[in-house]
N, C-alpha and C positions, 0 to 999 in steps of 0.2 A: 630717393622719391617715391612714392606709392603707388604703383602698374595702375594702368587707366585700364579699367572695368572696362567688361564686354560691351558691346552694343548690338543690339540686329535689328533687321528692316523685318515683317510680317505684312504681304502685302495682298492681301486678300478677294478674288477673284469668286466674288457670288453669284457662276452662273452654272447652270445644272440643260443636262438633256432634258431630264428627269430626278425625279426626287422618290427618294428611296424611303419606305413609308417606315425608317427608322432615326427618320436624321432631323435636328435643331438647330441643323446650322440657319446661317443667316443669308439662303438661296432665292433661285428666282430660273423659272426656267423658260423665259425672257427677254433682249433686255440691245439694248445698241453697246456694244463694244465699244466699238470707235471710239464712243461718248467715255467706257470707262476707261480706258486708257491715257486719255486725255487729262480726263478730270485727275486717276493716280497720278502723273506726272504736276498737277498743281500740283495738292498735298505736296507731293515730294520736293518739291521748292518752298513749300510754306513750314512745312517739317526741320530745312535750311536755316532758311530766314529765324523762326522759330528755336532755334537749337544757340546757333549765336556762335559767341565763344562758349558755349560748354558741345559744342560736336565737335561729334568723335567717329572715322571711316567705321561701317559698316563691319564687323568680320562674321557678322552670318546673316542670311536673303533667307527667308522662305516664302515660297509661293502657293496658297497653299487655296482652298475654298469650302465649296462648291467644289468643278472642276479651272482647274486652271488650264491644263494644256488643249482645251478647249477652244480658249483662244486661239491658240495658233502657238507656232516658236515667236514666228518676227515679230507679236504681238508681245510673247512672254522676254523677248531678247530686247524686243523698245523696254518694256521697264527695264530690267538690268541696266541698259543704260543711262537711264535716266535714274536707277538707285544710282550710279557712280557718277555721271557729274552735279551730282546736287550733296547728298548726305557723301561721300566718298567708298568707295572697296578696300579694305585694310588689305596687305600682302597673304596670301594664302585667307583668303574667304571659304567659308565651307558655306554656295547656292544650292537652294532643295526645289525641286519644281514634285511637286506632286501630279500621276498621271494620272489616268483611267484607262484601262489598258486596250479599248477601242478604240483611242487618241495620239500613242504613244507605238509608230513605228517605224519601224532604221529610222528615214529622211527627218524625224522631228526629233528622234532623239541625236543624232548625229550636228542639227544644228544648235539645239542644246549643248551641246555637248563644244560645239564650238566657242559660245559665245562666253564658253565660259561659268555654267552648269557644271556643278559637280557630283553633285547627288540628285535622284532619283525616285520619288519614292510612290509604286506605285499599287493602287486600289486595289486588289488582288480577291480579297474579302473569303471564299470558297475555290474549290473548284472542282466543287462539284451540283450538274446542269440542274437539279430541282433545290438545294437549296440558295442557287443566285438566285431562280423564280421570285425563292420567300422574302429575300432580302431586296427585290425590286430590279438588282443590276443587271447593265445586258451584258455583256461580255460575256463570248461562253468559256468552258471548262477550262478553256487552254488556256486565252487573252493574257492573264496575266505569264504565264513564265516564259508565253514567244516575245510578250514585253520586254520581259528583264534580259533573255538573249540578247531581242536587238541594242536592246539598254548597252550589255556590255561590249556586243563588239562596234559597235558607237568608239566607246570609250570613258565608258565610264568607271574608275576602281569600284565606284559609292550605290551599293541597289538598296535599297530597300522592299518589302515587301506585307503591307496589311492584310489582317484577318483578320473576320470576327464567332465564338464561336455565339454559339447557344441560342438559335435559332429552332422555333417547333419543327420545325421541319428537319432538321441534323442528324441522325444519329450518329452514336463515338465513330460506328466505322470510316461513315462519312467526314468526322475531324480528322479520320487516322488518314485516310486521304488525299486529304487539303495541308497537310504536313508535309507527307511526303512526296505531293508536287509541292509543295514549297522550298520545298531544299532538295531538289532535283535543278531548279534553276539558280545553286547555286550566292542567294545574295552573302553580304555580311552587313545584314541587319534585318528585321525581323520584329512586326510592332502585334500585338496580339491584346485586339482589348472581347472582352463579354459583350454582346446582347441588351440592352438596357431601354427598359422603356419609358420615355421621357413625357412629359404632360407637355400633350399641341398635340404629335406626332399623330402620322394615323397607322401606328402601331401599337399608340394605346388607344385610340379610338375601338380597332377592332379586339382589343383585348377586351375592355372595358363591356361590348355585348358580349364578346364570349365564342367568336368568329376562328380565332386563333390563341393558341393559349400562351398563358405566359414563363418567362424562361426561367428551366425549372433550375433551382438552386445547386442540387445536385447531381446533374448534369456540370452542369455550369464550375464546377466544382475537376472535377476527373477533367474534362478536357485544356484547364486551367497546365493541372496537374501533367499532362499526355504534351501539353507544348510547351513546361520547361523541361521533358524528359528527352524526348524528339530535340527540341533546338541542342540543348545543351553535347549529345549526343556526336551532335552535329558539328561545334566546337563556336557553336553560338552563346556569349554568358551572359546571364539577365544582368541591367545595371540599371534599370526599372521595372516599377510592376507591369508594366506591361510593354517592355522593352526592352532585346538580344540581343547584339553584338559579335561584332567574333575580334573584336577588341577595342582598347579603347578609343583607336585612328579611328573606329569604324561608329561613333558614335554621332550620333544626332547633335551636333553639341547647340544647332537653336534651339533645341528644345530643355538642354538640359541652363541655357540661361534663363526658361521660362525657372526652373524647377527649383534655381537658388537666386529666387529673386531679384535675379537682371534686369536691365531696360532693353525697353525697346520697341521701336514706332510703328505701333498697324496702321498699313492704306490700306481706306477701299471705307468699300461700308457698312457698320456691325464693324470695319476694325477695330480688337482694343490694343491699349499703351501705357507703358508704368514708363515711367520716370523719375525716379530717385524719391521714392513711394509716392507718385502721384500714381495716379489711375485712374483712364480716360477713353470713353468708346465711340465712335463713329457715330450719327446717322446714320439706319438700317438701308433707307430705300434707296435702289441709287438712282433716282431722277434728285431727290431730294439731295442726297451728296454729290449730284454733278451741278447742281446751280451756290451750292452753298457752295464750293468750290469756283464757278464761274463769276461767282459776286463777290471773293476774295475772303469771307468769309474762312471760321473752323469749321473743321464738317462735326468738332465733335459735341455731344448731346447730352453726353453725363461728364461727372468730374467727383472726386473722390481722390482726400490726401487721405494715406491711411498713418496711424498715432503708433505710435511702439505698440501698444498694445495687440493692432490687427497686423503687425510687420513679425510679431514676433507666433504671434497664433499661425499664418500663412511658413514660415519658418519652417514649421515644425510636420504640419500638412503637406505639407511642397519638398522637404530635405527627407522623411519616412522613408519617401516613397524610392530613393536613389539606393546604391549599394553601396555607396557614404554612407548614409545614413545619419547624425547624430551626435554630440556629442554630448554623452552625457553631463558636464559641468554647465551644460545651454541650460539643462534644466533646471528646474526651480523643488525642492524638497518635495512634495508630495510628488508634480514627479519622476522620479527620480524613485521615489519610494513604489510606485504607480508602473518602473518599468523591470523596476524586479519583482514583480508581481507577472506582469504579460511575462517574463522572461521562463520563469517555473508553469506556466501554461506553455510554453511552448509557440508564443507568435514572433518574440523575441530573442536573437542567437546571444546564448547562458557564455561564452567565450566570448565574444564581443564587446558585452557589457563589463564583464571583467578588466579589460582592454579598455576603459571607458568611454566607446561606441555603443548609441541607439542604431542596433540592424534588426530588420525583419529576419525572418522564418522563409521558408517558403507558405508555411501555416497562418503565420505573418503579411503575408504580401496578400492570400484572400481576404484578408480584415483590415487590409492597412488604414483605412476611412478609420474602424471603428479603436483601432489602435493608438492612432496620432489623439484621436479627441480625451481617449481614457488621460494622454500624457498631457494634455494644456488645464493648466490650472484656473 
């Protein structure tokens, strides 16, 4: 009998206290939290009914946002209980909650851990005050480290920190300080993202009128290389272009489901879902979302059936980002020739390629999307 493929549940919490200038996520500064929770519970019941015989317990649950921790531990526990009561939770399920440092005190961490949350991901971004201000972050420079230590005290084995490099206000020394502070908290997982200027954001408008400099590409390369060196020295190895973990058991299994084209149901306004080659997304505004759920209607606003070509393209784009890479024989003749050329240029690992795997070097990781697009025939 073939193994049952893993299934994830993503719960999008669309609320934030303030909007960071670089953020293009579906978030809102005000809204009825209780109405949101009730609507999300309603969508979970809808998911149970829609899945029918195809239903299987969730191997992973991820509360993202927005700022999930802004709801408070009681509401998050209520939603996790709703997941368990509807689609179900597999034994040893990974349950992640994204937290902002200012919401993540010891009492909240303890309540989440007692309820079955296994992993917290803390939005640190930087450990330098003027960089945090440039990123519109509200927490103090030491807040994320304190939150990580509180998570450990509350019993969390898996603690992740998210960092952002490349703000115009940031120097190489600032980034070095951030990495040092992050590692002082002894996380078993770190995600590192280069600042990007997304269309429609406040940062994009500021860059367009010259009020803020666009991220410097050379500086971003230096910061990524330094992060890779410092994290590796601390025992954290890269397993995805922007993700480092202390070992296989510290990887984010939920995100690995995305990168391997797995199945997941996205709950909440603007949440995206994917099941067996069908992809859809919910209406974005919380009030419209709640109305649809109250009326017993699907909250889906978009719907796409992926053909074989789309699936093949996504398999390359997503799979190449992982340390396991791709099987060379999964590429066509032109793709295999391109892979050989990319290896000669230093972007793909020559030894791995000789063994039939297509994997990125550090140089290749810096150009991952370009390499992937070159391999697609």
